[in-house]
C-alpha positions, 0 to 999 in steps of 0.5 A, spaced: 156 731 788 162 728 786 159 723 781 161 715 782 161 716 790 156 711 791 157 711 798 153 718 798 146 715 799 149 708 802 149 704 796 157 703 795 157 699 788 162 694 791 157 692 796 151 692 790 155 687 786 156 683 793 149 682 794 147 681 787 153 676 787 149 673 794 142 672 791 144 669 784 140 670 778 133 668 780 128 673 784 128 674 791 121 677 792 117 676 799 110 673 798 105 678 798 097 678 798 093 682 794 096 688 790 103 691 792 104 698 792 110 698 788 112 693 782 116 687 784 123 687 784 129 682 785 134 684 789 139 684 784 134 689 780 133 693 786 140 695 787 142 696 780 136 701 780 139 704 787 146 705 784 143 708 778 140 713 783 146 714 786 150 717 780 145 723 780 145 728 784 140 727 790 133 730 789 132 736 793 129 734 799 128 736 807 126 731 812 127 730 820 131 724 821 131 719 828 135 715 832 133 710 837 136 705 841 133 700 846 139 695 847 136 693 854 141 697 858 140 699 865 138 707 866 143 711 865 144 718 867 143 724 862 150 724 858 149 729 853 152 729 846 159 729 848 160 722 850 159 716 846 154 713 851 149 717 849 147 714 843 146 707 847 139 709 849 134 713 848 132 717 842 136 723 838 133 727 832 137 731 826 133 736 821 136 735 814 135 740 808 138 739 801 137 744 796 143 742 791 148 747 788 152 747 794 146 748 799 145 744 805 143 745 812 143 740 818 141 741 825 141 737 831 136 740 837 137 738 844 133 739 850 135 746 851 140 747 845 141 746 838 147 746 833 146 748 826 151 746 820 149 751 814 152 751 807 151 756 802 155 755 795 162 759 797 160 760 805 158 757 811 156 757 818 156 753 824 152 755 830 153 752 837 147 755 842 150 752 848 157 756 847 153 762 844 158 761 838 157 762 830 163 760 826 163 763 819 166 758 814 170 760 807 173 754 803 179 754 800 179 755 792 172 758 793 165 755 793 164 747 796 163 742 792 155 739 794 157 735 799 154 728 802 149 730 808 152 723 811 159 725 810 158 732 813 154 730 819 160 729 824 160 737 825 153 737 828 152 729 830 155 723 830 156 720 823 151 713 824 145 718 825 143 719 818 141 713 814 145 714 809 151 712 813 148 707 817 145 704 810 153 704 807 156 700 813 150 695 813 151 693 806 158 692 807 156 685 811 152 683 805 155 677 801 156 670 803 155 671 810 148 673 808 141 671 806 137 676 802 129 678 800 125 684 798 119 686 802 115 691 796 109 693 801 112 697 807 111 705 808 116 709 811 114 717 813 108 716 809 112 714 802 112 707 799 118 703 800 122 697 798 125 693 804 131 689 803 132 684 808 139 681 810 139 676 815 146 673 817 147 666 817 153 666 823 150 663 828 155 667 833 151 673 831 146 677 835 143 680 829 136 676 827 135 681 821 137 688 818 132 691 814 134 697 809 128 701 806 129 704 799 124 710 797 120 707 792 121 713 787 128 716 788 131 710 791 134 714 797 135 710 803 130 713 809 130 707 814 135 702 817 132 697 823 136 692 826 132 686 830 136 682 835 134 675 835 128 673 838 126 680 838 119 683 835 121 690 835 128 693 833 133 694 837 137 700 833 133 704 828 135 710 824 131 714 819 127 719 817 120 720 820 118 725 815 121 727 808 119 731 803 122 731 796 121 738 794 126 744 794 127 747 801 125 754 802 131 759 801 131 762 808 133 755 810 140 756 807 141 763 810 143 765 817 145 771 822 148 771 828 143 773 834 145 779 838 151 778 843 153 771 840 160 770 840 163 771 832 169 767 829 172 765 822 175 759 819 178 758 812 177 750 811 181 745 805 177 741 801 172 737 804 174 739 811 167 740 813 167 738 820 174 742 821 180 740 826 178 735 832 178 741 837 172 743 834 168 736 833 169 736 842 171 730 846 167 725 842 171 727 835 177 727 839 176 720 841 174 717 835 180 720 832 184 716 837 180 710 836 181 710 829 188 710 829 189 703 833 182 700 830 183 692 829 178 688 826 177 681 828 173 676 824 169 676 819 162 677 816 157 679 821 161 676 827 166 682 826 169 685 832 172 691 833 178 692 838 180 699 840 185 702 845 180 705 850 180 707 858 174 709 862 176 716 861 175 715 853 168 711 854 165 717 859 167 723 853 172 726 858 179 728 855 183 722 856 190 721 861 194 722 855 192 728 852 195 734 852 194 738 858 190 744 855 186 739 852 184 736 858 182 743 861 175 745 862 173 738 862 171 737 869 163 737 869 163 733 862 168 727 865 164 727 871 157 726 867 160 721 863 164 718 869 157 717 872 154 714 866 159 709 865 159 707 873 152 705 872 153 701 865 159 697 869 155 696 874 152 691 870 158 688 867 160 681 869 167 680 871 171 675 866 178 672 865 181 667 860 188 665 857 187 673 854 187 676 861 181 679 865 176 684 864 168 686 865 163 684 860 157 687 858 151 683 854 145 686 851 140 683 846 144 686 841 151 688 842 156 685 847 162 689 850 169 687 853 173 692 857 179 689 858 184 690 864 190 691 859 186 697 856 182 694 850 175 695 849 172 690 844 165 691 841 161 687 837 153 684 835 156 677 837 155 672 843 160 673 849 163 667 846 165 670 840 168 676 843 172 673 848 175 669 843 177 675 839 180 678 846 185 673 845 187 675 838 193 679 838 
């Protein structure tokens, strides 16, 4: 692991400093009855411990990470993992193994298929059972440095599917816009945890609170929960349902291509675990194009992301401006994605203003606006906030 890279475990030092300044010198401890399972810690103390732990190599571990979304959307057709719409509802699972010394594995099973990214020192494998293809990976300059499982997750699954990645983004929202408290009586995956509870002060946010659970012994983020205003259950959750902090068996980091599988070989540059966009599917290409034109309006919890997007981008098919070769072979995926998008847009409300016109999709946690001039605005904000953001050019 690269020492000093705090984002590894979702506790960047900048975010820790911001939160420490926000909570002040006094402890922020939730009232509890009886003897708590963990010693009381203020938010400042807790994040200092977590930052110190992030300086060290993460402990060997294995477990199952589950992401669930219950945003109040209408029923959507099954879209598969190739479409961004796939993560808007239902449950998705990832299995992870980390053995230190450049050994880790991420597996994303689906109903019928599975993808695996396996790294063991100087070589790795990426296995796609749907395509029956095994790609043997090697790195320029020899053995790969022990990477962050969250950073390498895009090769097998969207990065937001790990609690580490989600924690990093959520902690960045803290500061003057956030009220913070600590709960020391919670439990995740059978382990006592500290919960940092972040509550937005902005009235325009749809978020009631975010709960970040840190393991009471290792300070590794084990769960992130996002609650919408007025809701008793999380609208979005990602975290370990099972975790063990013991070295995984060596067999988890070995791989032999099944008989009849197509075997390819690729040499990757430093830090390039995901490979080129063409090896990450439609969602990877769409994410790259969106990042190029990403604009953020507002601050704190009322930030709105604005990207250039078409219906094809949202559906997961190759967009109309993609190279001709890239558009081949996407008929089935695009058709499925378009069906899901059509179902989603049935719940949309036509809206217009000085900024133009478009269709507004409102859920209990997220508001999205697809404008007729080719923009997609998304934020955990009220419809009033997002239409105001649409007028910012």
